[in-house]
Phi, psi and omega in degrees: 000107181244013177278163181222135175236117184296135181278062186300319183298317180292321178299314180295321177301313180299317180297314185287311190270333186246317184274348178070053183301324179299319178292322177299320183288351175265356179289145177304129181096343182243020179302142179065022178248046181268213188298318182298315179295314181301315181297317180296316180294314182295321180293321178291320178297317179300316181300315181295313185289322178293322187269329187251312189273315184301320180298344180271353187297310180293322178301318181294330178286322182278325181232075188287172174302150178221156183250136176207122177054043176084356181249149176246129176253121181277167180306140179306130180100340182295317183297316180295319179295322179294321177297320177292322180299311182285324178296331179280357178084010186288329179295327184263014188308314185259001187266160189298138178302331182297341178252010180101004178275180181256349174065030179282155178292156177299330180303321177277318182300323182298321178295322178293322177296321178299314180302314182300318182286327173296319182296317185191096184299317181299317179294318186294340182294330179294308175299326180299312180293326178295319175303317180297319178296320178296318179300318180297318179291321177296330182279315190230356181286155174285162176306322179294317179297317179299314182294328182284317191260318190296312180302323181289330176284325179292322182273359172092359177292326180236156172234170184239157175225172176231115184252094178249305194287143174230165183307323182259357185229093176271260178285337182272088185287350174298341183267006180301133183243346179308129186250152179237122181254119177299143183253000178087347179248014182095348178264173179225164171237135185256144179221124178155185182235133175239137181239165180059043182265104181295127183052038177291341173209136179191177184243020186268346181217167183286333186208162179232131178261105180271126172264114194238127171274131180206168178253126172291142180309126180089003181290157178298156176288164176078192185291340181286352181251019184259135178241164180243136184230152169261128178226114181279145172295316179242127183286163182303334180276004178091354179278150178287129177287164184275055172228125189224142174278118182260349174184166168234156186277153174257115198243162175297316182218193187036050189292332182282345178274115182287121178256106195261150163260119183251133178250122180254130167085022177285346184231045174109351177114139179270122182291132184215162175242145176285139170253124181072216184257152174301144176069009177236026184290330183293327178299316179289319180298328178294331173299313179296316182293322181295318176297320181291324180296317176300314182297324178292323174301319177295326175300320178300315178299320182296314180294320179298317178300315182294318179295321179296313181301318181292320181296318178298316180299316180294317183295331178287330186263328186285117180264125183196116172072152177278148177301144184292340182271002178073015183287344177226142182271353180236171177301144187236161170304140189295347177295346177282342187275133185305319183289328175293318177298322177299317179294315180296320178294323177298314179299314182294314184294316177304311185295313181292323179296316180289325176298315180299315179300316182294320181288325175296319177297320179298318179296323177295322177298316178301315180293326181294337180259335192240348183291138183289340182268122184299321180294321178294320176301315182297316179297317179291325177297316179297318179297313182298315182296325176294325185282334187303310179296334178286315177301315181290307187287308184291317183293326180282322176296320179293329180296327175295315178299316182294315180295324177294318175297326177300318175296318182296320178300324179286349183063218181301328180292339177292335180275355179262127186299334184300330182287335181088352182295325183292332181301320182295323177293316179294317180296321186293333187299323183294335187295331178278358185246305187284162189059031179098119179301169178301324178295324178292320175299320180292321176299320178296316180298317180291308188282296186283327191260345182235300184294323186301319180254019178067022179081012185293317179297315180299317181290327177296321176294320178300323177295324176296323180296325179299328177298318177294321178301318180297321178294320178295323182296339180279353183250141188258356182288160186296321182295313181294321180292322176296315179298317180302311181304311186279331177291318177300312182297319180292319179295319178296319177298318179299312182297321178295322177291318178302316179296321177296313181295312181296327184272339188242356185301317179282318184287320184223068185301322180296325179294317181290312185286345172297333180246021185294315179292316173303324176297315178300317182291323176296313181297317178296317178300316180295315183294319176293319179295323176300316179293325176292327176295315177296322178296320179300313180298315181295319181294322177296319179296318182288328176295318179297332178275001177084021183265129169037066189304315184297315180296315184293320178296320178295322179295318179296315180297320180293320178296318178297317178300316179304316182298312190276339183246337183244307181295332181296346181281345190302314181301323178294323177294321176305316181297319181294329181282308188282327186247347189253009185291330180297324181295335177284320192261348190279341181294131176295139184300323182289349180276347180287000000 
């Protein structure tokens, strides 16, 4: 089963009931972008991705992009699909109308990004990197640079990349060696090697805008000496710039996405322009990286959704064994078996919880930029920034679990490439690595998002969760009571960990960072579980009003499952963080 059906109904429910789409549509610049607009956009987006992009997903895995004589040829059909994608205005969905974009809120755009990545993760990476390049220019580009580059990226003539990594400089960008030599006319020439450059070379557009980290000659050592440059593949006069793809990687997954090794300056230097100020490139690049980290979290949700849909389809069709309760005298479709239902419910609950978390974060981002009240903007910015490492880290780690369960539901056939189930597992693995590994997201959560303000932002969110707990406590049904029990326990565990992190990061850094990833996973689990709790309350209210009974009952059942099977793990994770750090650090290094 390689078809895809976009979960438009669930996306709209999350937007309306959890993300506060009505409030978003009242923000300056987003007038009239409420439910009607969201539904129209999502339905059209679903139609495009289901019909055009999704059918290419399996083809890209079997017949990936290839490199020959410095050129990259993408999977058959990708170029035509990309032209349709940009012609339909999808690249410019969230970007300013003055540059040819549609100016929609992130709350709507995030759902569209999920659809694109569910349809075809390899294909979606090109627009993702282009979005990042546009964000960097909007943040630090000159008016001339914005006018020159952004419209061409929005209309699909050009695409964008992000060039950070070098053979000796992975996550540690202080080790970047690519050099930039001033030319006296305001331009620079670049010399060096960049690796792992997604869509660093391809045949889907006329030109590529490379965003490159490099050191100006004489710059300080370390991260304080890094600048950001624009370097075109093809110069304005039509000549090829001195940046060349010397190979592409052969990868575990996302095989159709060309991951290039780029060589700068082998023939006199690659002509480039500075973005922003010299030696402050990392600040601008972090804008690009933060947007990309959120988007990668959405990729995790997208892959999980696709793996879940395929697993459900297989479980409905695969006949194997009689039900254990004797309800059927013959072998039944495996969806009747309790453990298969447990796996499918786990996949569904993880995916819906993370989708809700991501869309709530998107709405906070919209408010942080557009709300007329400065204090409200500040509060939403703090919330969004706290959520980004959780969206990225928790959603991508859960996508691995979900994709693995998808293989398990298929049984032996899941291990056979013909079913397509294995592709989602292979594709998902990169999500926990690129744009900062899960440990890097956890370091950010510990240092910048928790220890820096003494845990105040985290505790403020915990207070918001208590409001939801109070609402659950007013209801006597089993689902609400189960959610109340586990949400309270998870929130208390979270607060205890926050106090540990805030109090011990400076005094005992090894103790805190031994549990940094478990802290991220606990926090992500709680935030997703909180949204599922809110979803449960909203679904009960809508069910009582007679709205969409089947959908609302399923939402309530999924929320209860999240509480009893996923959120219930939080107290144990708290113990491993606060009490288990010695077991991580006490082993002598020579004993490994």
